[in-house]
C-alpha positions as CSV (number, residue, x, y, z in Angstrom):
1,M,102.6,-17.0,-66.3
2,G,104.3,-14.1,-64.5
3,C,107.5,-12.1,-64.2
4,F,109.5,-10.4,-61.5
5,D,110.1,-6.7,-61.6
6,D,113.1,-4.7,-60.3
7,N,111.7,-4.8,-56.8
8,N,111.4,-8.6,-56.9
9,L,107.6,-8.4,-56.9
10,L,105.9,-11.1,-59.0
11,H,103.4,-9.8,-61.6
12,Y,100.7,-12.1,-63.0
13,R,100.6,-11.9,-66.8
14,G,98.0,-14.6,-67.6
15,R,97.7,-18.3,-68.2
16,G,100.2,-20.4,-70.2
17,D,97.5,-22.6,-71.5
18,T,94.3,-21.9,-73.4
19,Q,91.9,-22.4,-70.5
20,V,89.3,-19.7,-70.0
21,K,86.3,-19.2,-67.7
22,I,82.9,-18.1,-69.1
23,R,79.9,-17.7,-66.8
24,G,81.6,-19.8,-64.1
25,I,82.5,-22.7,-66.4
26,R,86.1,-23.5,-67.2
27,I,86.7,-24.2,-70.9
28,E,89.7,-25.5,-72.8
29,L,89.8,-23.7,-76.1
30,G,92.4,-26.1,-77.4
31,E,89.9,-29.0,-77.0
32,I,87.5,-27.1,-79.2
33,E,90.2,-26.5,-81.8
34,A,91.2,-30.2,-81.7
35,T,87.5,-31.3,-82.2
36,L,87.2,-28.9,-85.2
37,L,90.3,-30.2,-86.8
38,R,89.0,-33.8,-86.7
39,H,86.2,-32.8,-89.1
40,Q,87.1,-33.3,-92.8
41,L,85.8,-29.8,-93.7
42,V,88.3,-27.9,-91.5
43,E,91.7,-27.1,-92.9
44,Q,92.8,-24.7,-90.3
45,C,91.2,-23.0,-87.2
46,A,91.7,-20.8,-84.2
47,V,89.3,-20.5,-81.2
48,V,89.3,-17.4,-79.0
49,V,87.2,-15.6,-76.5
50,T,85.8,-12.3,-77.7
51,G,83.4,-9.5,-76.7
52,S,82.6,-7.5,-73.5
53,E,80.2,-10.3,-72.6
54,P,82.6,-13.2,-73.1
55,S,81.6,-15.6,-75.9
56,I,83.6,-18.1,-78.0
57,A,84.5,-17.4,-81.6
58,A,85.9,-20.0,-84.0
59,Y,87.8,-18.8,-87.0
60,L,87.9,-21.4,-89.8
61,K,89.6,-22.1,-93.1
62,L,87.1,-24.5,-94.8
63,R,87.4,-26.9,-97.7
64,D,83.7,-26.1,-98.4
65,P,82.6,-22.5,-97.6
66,D,78.9,-23.7,-97.2
67,G,79.8,-26.1,-94.4
68,I,79.2,-23.9,-91.3
69,A,75.8,-25.4,-90.5
70,E,77.2,-29.0,-90.8
71,L,80.0,-28.0,-88.5
72,R,77.7,-26.6,-85.9
73,T,75.6,-29.8,-85.9
74,Y,78.9,-31.8,-85.5
75,L,80.1,-29.7,-82.5
76,T,76.7,-29.9,-80.8
77,C,77.0,-33.7,-80.8
78,E,80.7,-33.7,-79.8
79,L,81.0,-31.0,-77.2
80,P,79.1,-29.8,-74.1
81,E,76.7,-26.9,-74.8
82,A,79.0,-24.3,-73.1
83,M,81.9,-25.2,-75.5
84,V,80.0,-24.8,-78.7
85,P,81.2,-21.4,-80.3
86,R,78.7,-18.7,-80.6
87,W,80.5,-17.3,-83.6
88,M,81.9,-19.4,-86.5
89,I,83.7,-17.1,-88.9
90,P,85.2,-18.4,-92.2
91,L,88.5,-16.9,-93.4
92,D,90.4,-17.3,-96.6
93,T,93.7,-16.7,-94.8
94,F,94.8,-16.3,-91.2
95,P,96.9,-13.4,-90.0
96,V,100.3,-14.7,-88.8
97,T,103.1,-13.4,-86.6
98,S,106.7,-13.0,-87.7
99,N,107.5,-16.6,-86.8
100,G,104.6,-17.9,-88.9
101,K,102.1,-18.7,-86.1
102,I,98.5,-17.5,-86.1
103,D,98.3,-14.0,-84.8
104,R,95.2,-14.3,-82.6
105,R,95.2,-10.7,-81.7
106,A,94.9,-9.7,-85.3
107,L,91.8,-11.9,-86.0
108,P,88.8,-9.7,-87.1
109,A,86.2,-9.1,-84.3
110,P,82.8,-10.6,-85.0
111,D,80.2,-8.1,-86.2
112,P,77.6,-7.7,-83.4
113,S,75.0,-6.4,-85.8
114,V,75.0,-9.7,-87.7
115,E,73.4,-12.8,-86.3
116,P,76.2,-15.5,-85.9
117,T,74.8,-18.5,-87.9
118,G,71.6,-20.0,-89.1
119,R,69.6,-20.7,-92.2
120,R,65.8,-20.5,-91.9
121,V,64.3,-17.0,-91.6
122,P,61.5,-16.3,-89.0
123,E,58.2,-15.9,-90.9
124,S,55.1,-16.2,-88.7
125,P,54.0,-13.4,-86.3
126,T,54.9,-15.6,-83.4
127,E,58.4,-16.4,-84.8
128,L,59.0,-12.7,-85.5
129,T,58.0,-11.8,-81.9
130,V,60.3,-14.5,-80.4
131,A,63.1,-13.2,-82.7
132,A,62.5,-9.6,-81.6
133,V,62.8,-10.8,-77.9
134,W,66.0,-12.7,-78.6
135,S,67.5,-9.7,-80.4
136,D,66.7,-7.4,-77.4
137,L,68.2,-9.9,-74.9
138,L,71.3,-10.9,-76.9
139,G,72.1,-7.4,-78.2
140,T,72.3,-8.6,-81.8
141,T,69.9,-9.0,-84.8
142,I,68.7,-12.6,-84.9
143,T,67.6,-13.6,-88.4
144,A,67.6,-17.4,-88.2
145,A,64.7,-19.4,-87.0
146,D,66.8,-22.5,-86.4
147,M,69.4,-20.8,-84.3
148,D,69.9,-22.3,-80.8
149,F,69.4,-19.7,-78.1
150,F,72.3,-20.9,-76.0
151,A,74.6,-21.3,-79.0
152,A,73.8,-17.6,-79.9
153,G,75.1,-16.5,-76.5
154,G,72.1,-17.0,-74.2
155,H,72.3,-18.3,-70.7
156,S,69.9,-19.2,-67.9
157,L,69.4,-15.6,-66.6
158,L,68.6,-14.4,-70.1
159,A,66.3,-17.4,-70.6
160,A,64.4,-16.4,-67.4
161,R,64.0,-12.8,-68.8
162,M,62.8,-14.3,-72.1
163,V,60.0,-16.1,-70.3
164,T,58.7,-12.9,-68.8
165,E,59.0,-11.0,-72.0
166,L,57.1,-13.7,-74.0
167,R,54.4,-13.8,-71.3
168,L,53.9,-10.1,-71.5
169,R,54.0,-9.8,-75.3
170,L,52.1,-13.0,-76.3
171,R,49.9,-13.4,-73.2
172,A,50.8,-17.1,-73.2
173,T,51.5,-19.5,-70.3
174,I,55.1,-20.5,-70.7
175,G,57.8,-21.6,-68.2
176,L,61.5,-21.8,-68.0
177,D,61.4,-25.5,-68.7
178,D,59.7,-24.8,-72.0
179,V,62.4,-22.4,-73.1
180,L,65.2,-24.8,-72.1
181,R,63.5,-27.6,-74.1
182,E,62.4,-25.6,-77.2
183,R,65.7,-23.9,-77.9
184,T,65.2,-22.5,-81.4
185,I,62.9,-19.8,-82.6
186,F,61.0,-22.2,-84.8
187,R,60.4,-24.9,-82.1
188,L,59.6,-22.3,-79.4
189,A,57.1,-20.5,-81.7
190,R,55.5,-23.8,-82.6
191,F,55.1,-24.6,-78.9
192,L,53.6,-21.2,-78.2
193,E,51.1,-21.6,-81.1
194,T,50.1,-25.2,-80.4
195,S,50.7,-26.1,-76.7
196,A,50.9,-23.0,-74.5
197,A,47.6,-22.0,-72.9
198,P,46.6,-18.3,-73.0
199,M,47.1,-16.4,-69.8
200,T,44.0,-15.3,-67.9
201,D,43.8,-11.6,-67.3
202,T,43.2,-10.1,-63.9
203,P,39.7,-8.8,-63.2
204,G,38.8,-5.5,-64.9
205,D,39.3,-2.2,-63.2
206,T,35.6,-1.6,-63.1
207,D,35.3,-4.5,-60.6
208,L,37.7,-3.1,-58.0
209,E,38.7,0.1,-56.3
210,R,42.3,0.4,-57.2
211,V,45.1,3.0,-56.7
212,L,48.3,2.3,-58.5
213,Q,51.5,2.8,-56.5
214,S,55.2,2.4,-57.0
215,V,57.0,-0.7,-55.7
216,T,60.5,-1.1,-54.3
217,V,63.2,-2.9,-56.3
218,G,62.9,-5.8,-53.9
219,Q,59.2,-6.1,-54.5
220,A,59.8,-5.9,-58.3
221,G,62.3,-8.8,-58.0
222,L,59.8,-11.0,-56.0
223,Y,57.1,-10.2,-58.6
224,Y,59.4,-11.2,-61.4
225,L,60.3,-14.5,-59.7
226,W,56.5,-15.2,-59.1
227,R,55.8,-14.6,-62.8
228,L,58.5,-17.2,-63.7
229,D,56.8,-19.8,-61.4
230,P,53.4,-18.8,-60.0
231,G,53.1,-22.1,-58.1
232,V,56.2,-21.5,-55.9
233,S,55.8,-21.0,-52.2
234,S,59.4,-20.2,-51.3
235,Y,58.5,-16.7,-50.3
236,N,55.7,-17.5,-48.0
237,I,56.3,-16.2,-44.4
238,A,54.5,-18.5,-41.9
239,T,54.1,-18.6,-38.2
240,T,52.2,-21.3,-36.4
241,L,50.7,-20.9,-32.9
242,Q,49.1,-23.6,-30.7
243,V,45.9,-22.2,-29.0
244,S,44.5,-24.1,-26.0
245,G,41.0,-23.4,-24.6
246,R,37.4,-23.9,-25.4
247,Q,36.8,-20.1,-25.6
248,F,38.6,-19.8,-28.9
249,N,36.2,-17.6,-31.0
250,V,37.0,-18.3,-34.7
251,V,34.3,-15.8,-35.8
252,A,35.9,-13.0,-33.7
253,L,39.3,-13.9,-35.1
254,E,38.1,-13.5,-38.7
255,E,36.6,-10.1,-38.0
256,A,39.9,-9.1,-36.2
257,L,41.9,-10.2,-39.3
258,R,39.8,-8.0,-41.6
259,A,40.3,-5.0,-39.3
260,V,44.1,-5.4,-39.4
261,C,44.1,-5.7,-43.1
262,Q,42.0,-2.5,-43.5
263,H,44.4,-0.7,-41.1
264,Q,47.6,-1.8,-43.0
265,P,46.9,-1.0,-46.7
266,V,49.9,-3.1,-48.0
267,L,48.0,-6.2,-46.9
268,Q,45.3,-5.4,-49.4
269,S,47.8,-5.0,-52.3
270,T,47.8,-6.8,-55.6
271,F,50.5,-6.4,-58.3
272,R,50.4,-5.9,-62.0
273,V,52.4,-4.6,-64.9
274,E,51.4,-1.1,-66.0
275,G,54.4,0.0,-68.0
276,D,56.5,-0.8,-64.8
277,I,55.5,-3.2,-62.1
278,R,52.9,-1.5,-59.8
279,S,51.1,-2.4,-56.6
280,E,47.4,-1.7,-56.4
281,A,45.7,-0.6,-53.2
282,N,42.6,-2.9,-53.6
283,T,40.0,-2.3,-50.9
284,Q,37.9,-5.1,-52.2
285,V,40.5,-7.9,-51.6
286,Q,39.6,-9.7,-48.4
287,P,42.2,-11.8,-46.4
288,G,42.1,-15.5,-46.8
289,F,40.5,-17.4,-43.8
290,M,39.8,-21.0,-43.4
291,T,39.0,-23.5,-40.6
292,V,39.9,-27.2,-41.1
293,T,39.8,-30.3,-38.9
294,A,43.1,-32.1,-38.3
295,H,41.7,-35.6,-38.7
296,G,44.7,-37.0,-36.7
297,D,47.3,-35.3,-38.9
298,A,47.6,-31.7,-37.8
299,K,51.1,-31.3,-39.3
300,A,49.9,-32.1,-42.8
301,R,47.0,-29.6,-42.5
302,I,49.4,-26.9,-41.2
303,S,51.8,-27.7,-44.1
304,E,49.0,-27.3,-46.7
305,I,48.0,-23.9,-45.4
306,A,51.6,-22.6,-45.0
307,Q,52.8,-23.8,-48.4
308,A,49.8,-23.0,-50.6
309,P,51.0,-20.4,-53.2
310,F,49.7,-16.9,-53.4
311,D,48.5,-15.2,-56.6
312,L,50.1,-11.8,-56.6
313,A,47.9,-10.5,-59.4
314,R,44.6,-11.3,-57.7
315,G,45.3,-11.6,-54.0
316,P,44.8,-11.9,-51.1
317,L,48.5,-12.0,-50.0
318,V,47.7,-12.8,-46.4
319,R,45.8,-15.9,-45.0
320,V,45.0,-17.3,-41.6
321,G,44.1,-20.9,-41.1
322,V,42.7,-22.6,-38.0
323,V,43.4,-26.3,-37.7
324,R,41.1,-27.9,-35.1
325,E,42.8,-30.7,-33.3
326,S,40.1,-31.0,-30.6
327,D,37.5,-28.9,-28.9
328,E,40.2,-27.5,-26.6
329,S,43.2,-27.4,-28.9
330,S,43.8,-25.7,-32.3
331,F,46.7,-24.5,-34.4
332,L,46.7,-21.0,-35.8
333,V,48.6,-20.7,-39.0
334,L,49.5,-17.1,-40.1
335,V,50.9,-16.8,-43.6
336,M,51.9,-13.7,-45.7
337,H,53.8,-13.4,-49.0
338,H,57.2,-11.8,-48.5
339,I,56.3,-9.1,-51.1
340,V,54.1,-7.4,-48.4
341,S,55.9,-8.5,-45.2
342,D,59.1,-9.4,-43.3
343,G,60.1,-10.7,-39.9
344,M,59.3,-7.5,-38.0
345,S,56.1,-7.1,-39.9
346,M,54.9,-10.5,-38.8
347,A,55.5,-9.4,-35.2
348,I,53.5,-6.2,-35.8
349,F,50.8,-8.3,-37.5
350,L,50.6,-10.6,-34.5
351,E,50.3,-7.7,-32.0
352,E,47.6,-6.0,-33.9
353,L,45.7,-9.2,-34.6
354,A,45.7,-10.0,-30.8
355,A,44.6,-6.5,-29.9
356,A,41.8,-6.6,-32.5
357,Y,40.7,-10.0,-31.3
358,L,40.4,-8.8,-27.7
359,S,38.3,-5.8,-28.9
360,V,35.9,-8.0,-30.9
361,V,35.5,-10.5,-28.1
362,A,34.7,-7.6,-25.7
363,G,32.0,-6.4,-28.2
364,E,34.1,-3.4,-29.2
365,R,35.1,-2.1,-32.7
366,P,38.9,-2.7,-33.2
367,S,40.9,0.6,-33.3
368,F,44.6,1.3,-34.0
369,P,46.8,4.3,-33.6
370,P,47.0,6.0,-37.0
371,L,50.0,5.1,-39.2
372,T,52.6,7.9,-39.5
373,A,53.9,6.4,-42.9
374,T,52.8,3.7,-45.3
375,F,54.9,1.3,-47.3
376,A,54.1,3.3,-50.4
377,D,55.9,6.2,-48.8
378,W,59.1,4.1,-48.4
379,A,58.9,2.9,-52.1
380,S,59.2,6.5,-53.2
381,D,61.9,7.3,-50.6
382,E,64.1,4.3,-51.7
383,A,64.2,5.5,-55.3
384,A,65.3,8.9,-54.1
385,L,68.0,7.6,-51.8
386,V,69.6,5.3,-54.5
387,S,69.7,8.1,-57.0
388,S,71.2,10.7,-54.6
389,D,74.9,11.6,-54.7
390,V,75.5,9.8,-51.4
391,G,73.7,6.7,-52.7
392,Q,75.6,6.6,-55.9
393,T,78.9,7.0,-54.1
394,A,78.0,4.1,-51.7
395,L,76.9,2.0,-54.7
396,D,80.2,2.6,-56.5
397,D,82.3,1.7,-53.5
398,L,80.4,-1.5,-52.8
399,A,80.5,-2.6,-56.4
400,S,84.2,-2.0,-56.6
401,A,84.8,-4.1,-53.5
402,L,82.6,-6.9,-54.8
403,A,84.2,-6.8,-58.2
404,T,87.6,-7.4,-56.6
405,V,86.3,-10.4,-54.6
406,S,84.3,-11.8,-57.5
407,A,87.3,-11.6,-59.8
408,H,89.3,-13.9,-57.5
409,G,86.5,-16.2,-56.3
410,G,83.3,-17.5,-57.8
411,S,84.3,-21.1,-58.6
412,S,81.7,-22.5,-56.2
413,R,78.4,-20.9,-57.5
414,E,77.2,-23.4,-60.1
415,L,73.6,-24.3,-59.0
416,A,72.3,-27.9,-59.0
417,P,68.7,-28.7,-60.1
418,T,67.7,-29.5,-56.5
419,S,68.8,-28.6,-53.0
420,Q,70.1,-30.7,-50.1
421,V,68.8,-29.7,-46.7
422,A,70.1,-30.4,-43.2
423,K,69.0,-29.3,-39.8
424,V,71.2,-27.3,-37.5
425,A,70.7,-27.0,-33.7
426,V,72.8,-24.8,-31.4
427,G,72.1,-26.1,-27.9
428,A,71.7,-24.0,-24.7
429,P,75.3,-24.4,-23.5
430,L,76.7,-23.2,-26.8
431,V,74.2,-20.4,-27.1
432,E,75.4,-19.2,-23.6
433,A,79.0,-19.3,-24.8
434,L,78.1,-17.6,-28.0
435,T,76.5,-14.7,-26.1
436,A,79.5,-14.3,-23.9
437,C,81.9,-14.4,-26.9
438,A,79.9,-11.7,-28.6
439,A,79.9,-9.5,-25.5
440,A,83.6,-9.9,-25.1
441,A,84.2,-8.9,-28.7
442,R,81.7,-6.0,-28.4
443,T,79.6,-7.3,-31.1
444,T,76.4,-9.4,-31.5
445,P,75.6,-13.1,-31.8
446,F,74.6,-12.4,-35.4
447,T,78.1,-11.3,-36.2
448,V,79.8,-14.4,-34.6
449,L,77.4,-16.8,-36.3
450,L,78.0,-15.1,-39.6
451,S,81.7,-15.4,-39.1
452,A,81.4,-19.1,-38.4
453,W,79.3,-19.6,-41.5
454,T,81.7,-17.7,-43.7
455,A,84.7,-19.7,-42.4
456,T,82.8,-22.9,-43.0
457,V,82.0,-22.0,-46.6
458,A,85.6,-20.8,-47.2
459,E,86.8,-24.2,-46.0
460,A,84.3,-26.1,-48.1
461,T,85.1,-24.2,-51.3
462,S,88.8,-23.7,-50.8
463,Q,88.3,-20.0,-51.3
464,G,89.4,-17.1,-49.2
465,D,87.4,-14.6,-51.3
466,L,83.7,-14.9,-50.8
467,V,80.5,-12.8,-51.3
468,V,78.1,-13.4,-48.5
469,A,74.5,-12.0,-48.7
470,I,72.7,-11.0,-45.5
471,P,69.3,-9.6,-44.9
472,V,69.2,-6.0,-43.6
473,G,66.2,-4.0,-42.4
474,T,65.4,-0.9,-44.5
475,R,63.0,0.9,-42.1
476,P,64.6,4.4,-42.3
477,N,63.2,6.0,-39.2
478,A,60.6,5.7,-36.4
479,D,57.8,6.8,-38.7
480,F,57.8,3.3,-40.1
481,D,58.1,1.4,-36.9
482,R,54.4,0.2,-36.9
483,T,54.1,-0.2,-40.7
484,I,53.8,-3.6,-42.2
485,G,55.7,-4.2,-45.5
486,Y,58.7,-5.6,-47.2
487,F,61.3,-3.6,-45.3
488,V,64.2,-5.9,-46.0
489,N,67.0,-6.0,-48.5
490,L,69.7,-8.5,-49.2
491,L,73.1,-6.9,-49.2
492,P,76.3,-8.7,-50.4
493,L,79.4,-8.5,-48.2
494,P,82.8,-8.8,-49.8
495,F,85.0,-11.1,-47.6
496,R,88.7,-11.6,-48.2
497,M,90.3,-14.1,-45.8
498,N,93.8,-15.5,-45.6
499,E,95.8,-17.9,-43.5
500,R,97.2,-15.0,-41.3
501,L,93.6,-14.2,-40.1
502,T,92.7,-15.2,-36.6
503,H,89.2,-16.1,-35.4
504,A,89.0,-12.8,-33.6
505,G,90.2,-11.0,-36.7
506,L,87.5,-12.7,-38.7
507,V,84.9,-11.5,-36.2
508,Q,86.2,-8.0,-36.4
509,M,86.2,-8.1,-40.2
510,T,82.6,-9.3,-40.2
511,E,81.6,-6.5,-37.7
512,R,83.1,-3.9,-40.0
513,L,81.4,-5.2,-43.1
514,V,78.0,-5.6,-41.2
515,S,78.4,-2.0,-39.8
516,T,78.9,-0.7,-43.3
517,A,76.0,-2.6,-44.6
518,R,73.7,-1.1,-42.0
519,R,74.5,2.3,-43.4
520,Q,73.7,1.1,-47.0
521,T,70.5,-0.8,-46.4
522,Y,68.7,1.1,-49.1
523,L,71.0,-0.3,-51.9
524,P,68.9,-3.0,-53.6
525,L,70.7,-6.2,-54.5
526,P,69.8,-6.2,-58.3
527,I,71.2,-2.7,-58.7
528,V,74.4,-3.7,-56.8
529,V,74.8,-6.8,-59.0
530,E,74.3,-4.7,-62.2
531,K,76.9,-2.1,-61.0
532,T,79.3,-4.9,-60.1
533,A,78.9,-6.4,-63.6
534,Q,79.8,-3.0,-65.1
535,K,83.0,-2.9,-63.0
536,L,84.0,-6.3,-64.1
537,G,83.0,-5.8,-67.8
538,F,80.9,-9.0,-67.9
539,P,77.7,-10.4,-66.3
540,V,77.8,-11.9,-62.8
541,P,74.8,-14.1,-62.7
542,G,76.2,-16.0,-59.6
543,L,77.7,-13.1,-57.6
544,V,76.7,-14.5,-54.2
545,D,78.6,-17.6,-52.8
546,C,76.4,-18.1,-49.8
547,A,73.7,-16.4,-47.7
548,F,72.9,-16.1,-44.0
549,S,70.0,-15.0,-41.9
550,F,69.4,-15.1,-38.1
551,E,66.1,-14.1,-36.5
552,P,66.3,-13.5,-32.7
553,H,63.3,-14.7,-30.6
554,V,60.3,-12.3,-30.6
555,P,58.3,-13.0,-27.5
556,I,54.5,-13.2,-27.7
557,P,51.9,-13.2,-24.9
558,D,51.4,-16.7,-23.5
559,T,47.7,-16.0,-22.8
560,L,45.0,-14.2,-24.7
561,A,41.4,-13.7,-23.5
562,G,41.6,-16.9,-21.4
563,L,43.5,-18.9,-24.1
564,S,47.0,-20.4,-23.7
565,I,49.3,-19.5,-26.6
566,G,52.5,-21.2,-27.7
567,V,54.7,-21.0,-30.7
568,V,55.2,-24.2,-32.7
569,P,59.0,-24.8,-32.8
570,L,60.9,-24.8,-36.0
571,D,61.6,-28.6,-35.8
572,D,57.9,-29.3,-35.9
573,R,57.3,-27.4,-39.1
574,P,58.0,-28.9,-42.6
575,I,61.3,-28.1,-44.2
576,I,61.6,-27.6,-47.9
577,G,64.8,-27.0,-49.9
578,D,64.2,-24.3,-52.5
579,S,67.1,-21.8,-52.1
580,R,68.2,-19.5,-54.9
581,F,71.7,-19.3,-53.4
582,P,74.5,-21.8,-53.7
583,R,74.5,-22.2,-49.9
584,L,72.1,-20.8,-47.3
585,L,72.0,-21.0,-43.5
586,T,68.8,-19.8,-41.9
587,L,68.7,-19.7,-38.1
588,T,66.0,-18.7,-35.6
589,Q,66.2,-18.3,-31.9
590,R,63.4,-20.3,-30.3
591,E,61.3,-19.6,-27.3
592,D,63.6,-21.7,-25.0
593,G,66.6,-19.6,-26.1
594,E,68.2,-22.4,-28.3
595,I,69.0,-21.6,-31.9
596,A,67.8,-23.9,-34.7
597,G,67.6,-23.7,-38.4
598,I,68.5,-25.3,-41.7
599,I,71.4,-25.4,-44.2
600,E,70.5,-25.7,-47.9
601,S,73.2,-26.6,-50.4
602,S,72.3,-26.1,-54.0
603,V,75.7,-26.5,-55.7
604,T,77.1,-29.2,-57.9
605,G,79.8,-31.0,-56.0
606,G,81.4,-30.0,-52.8
607,P,80.4,-31.1,-49.2
608,A,76.8,-32.1,-48.7
609,A,74.5,-30.2,-46.4
610,P,74.8,-32.6,-43.4
611,H,78.6,-32.2,-43.6
612,L,78.3,-28.4,-43.7
613,A,75.9,-28.4,-40.7
614,A,78.3,-30.5,-38.6
615,R,81.3,-28.4,-39.7
616,F,79.5,-25.2,-38.9
617,L,79.0,-26.2,-35.3
618,D,82.7,-27.2,-35.0
619,V,83.9,-23.9,-36.5
620,L,81.5,-22.0,-34.2
621,Q,83.0,-23.7,-31.1
622,E,86.5,-23.1,-32.4
623,I,85.8,-19.3,-32.8
624,I,84.3,-19.2,-29.3
625,A,87.0,-21.3,-27.5
626,S,90.1,-20.0,-29.4
627,P,89.6,-16.5,-30.6
628,G,93.4,-16.0,-31.1
629,S,93.9,-19.1,-33.2
630,L,94.5,-18.8,-36.9
631,L,92.2,-19.9,-39.7
632,T,94.7,-22.6,-40.4
633,H,92.7,-24.8,-42.8
634,P,95.2,-25.5,-45.6
635,D,92.7,-25.1,-48.4
636,I,92.1,-21.4,-47.6
637,P,94.5,-19.5,-49.9
638,V,96.4,-16.4,-49.0
639,A,94.6,-13.3,-50.2
640,D,96.0,-9.8,-50.7
641,D,95.5,-7.2,-48.0
642,F,92.1,-5.7,-48.7
643,S,89.8,-3.3,-46.9
644,F,86.3,-2.0,-47.6
């Protein structure tokens, strides 16, 4: 519904129906009311959305005041989980308007200090602990052991936080699947008491030489994700080299690896919870090293080494594997966990490993220029930057822009259980044209590729408003140029596109957003998401519509101590779909100059990954060939003028 003012401007006043959107799901409140009225206990009802964190409340005039529990069971069977009201409030009479209709604005607000519904009271120590965790997460006192977590207002993000809290408080091995299956306090406590194995502690402090250090917000997030699923390998960074020559000295390589790890203290880190999450400078942790024989299937052996999960609590967080194909041919697999590394760090690691190997082969002790700063120094600097006046102003500006975009968009972020994966290849002629297009626009190939991906997703989702996450380097100055560590952050960019925008205009918009992001690299994504939620007045668990990364080619020496070295191309490495974003495009420039990568689509519905891959290449060619043409796809809506 809307109305025109005296200047003939149309003002939006709201919807004419009862449809609402809660945590990305569209819900018809009228359907809930109709379902309630079909039950013999209900004489009159009204269903509304209430609270700063939106939840559904049902107000009921009942023929039997004790029928709430029966009604909840009935609704659970009749309606999807997201439509079952959190609050079911009995009333003797309903407030009415002057024309006799229910006055929904006059309905009493639910009391947040009172648990919505339920009967059985938590009794055992485990039940009381689970109830305390629920109360903390939900912001209300939970006093019913048979209350369903999701009916009480929980959702998947809170469930993930619950897993971490229960692991910390009860020292029990529990996963997200267990919480989703055992949805009441009683059932979850029974599972914890009878089926969950106790967690094993890390070795005692007397065994290791440790120094506790602060971590960055990004590292804390990766540790948190690892605690949710210790077996995941999504955050392994791997590079595979093919080494040719009989002189390959595996013993010298292992000694060189130890020397690099001693020089770069972050590579000897482990992580633990000590009040907050802390890293431990653990001088006793040695890097992983293994030599295996290919047995005719080198790709399988490479995959095993690259995908084996790391234990962040015990270490090591770096491993090197040698896969022997023959006496003259081997594959060198270098793997680090992202919590201690990034793309530039892998390049530094390769350089120092090669230098150390040459020293050892020559019978010399490896030596390196002293580090001018360590990663622990940056962890302290990041916290100071975010809390500074400049940092807080930048955070507030970015969150305001994201809140505007998220309020208009966001219909395409519902994640599916599994991902679809498709390969993307940008051939040499298109790469040449891309480079020329970027030069003409006085920008970079990264910006043009990001523009093409953003336009592709806008078309696929019929949205002109998108939040696109990109990785940005966080190395603040030259002191950190030779330091290995997790110097990367994901920063969300607020895009607002309309049918009046040209291809060249989109590239210029992307350049402005990327330039701003480069001045705000120190703003961690979790803090940005939290600030955006404050601006909106409700949580934004799915803030990002899609993500993009592009790694240019980093040349390596093609010979080393009489050995021939070559990078194994991306197409020869295994591809696994495990994205935490609705859509992700990852591109890498190969040694031959061509660009290759993968698209992962993790959303329910919408175009499949192979379609997105084909359409991305078409859009990229359109941007390059016709910069003055409009984004004329009919499904992209007109957005208001917007700048950030």
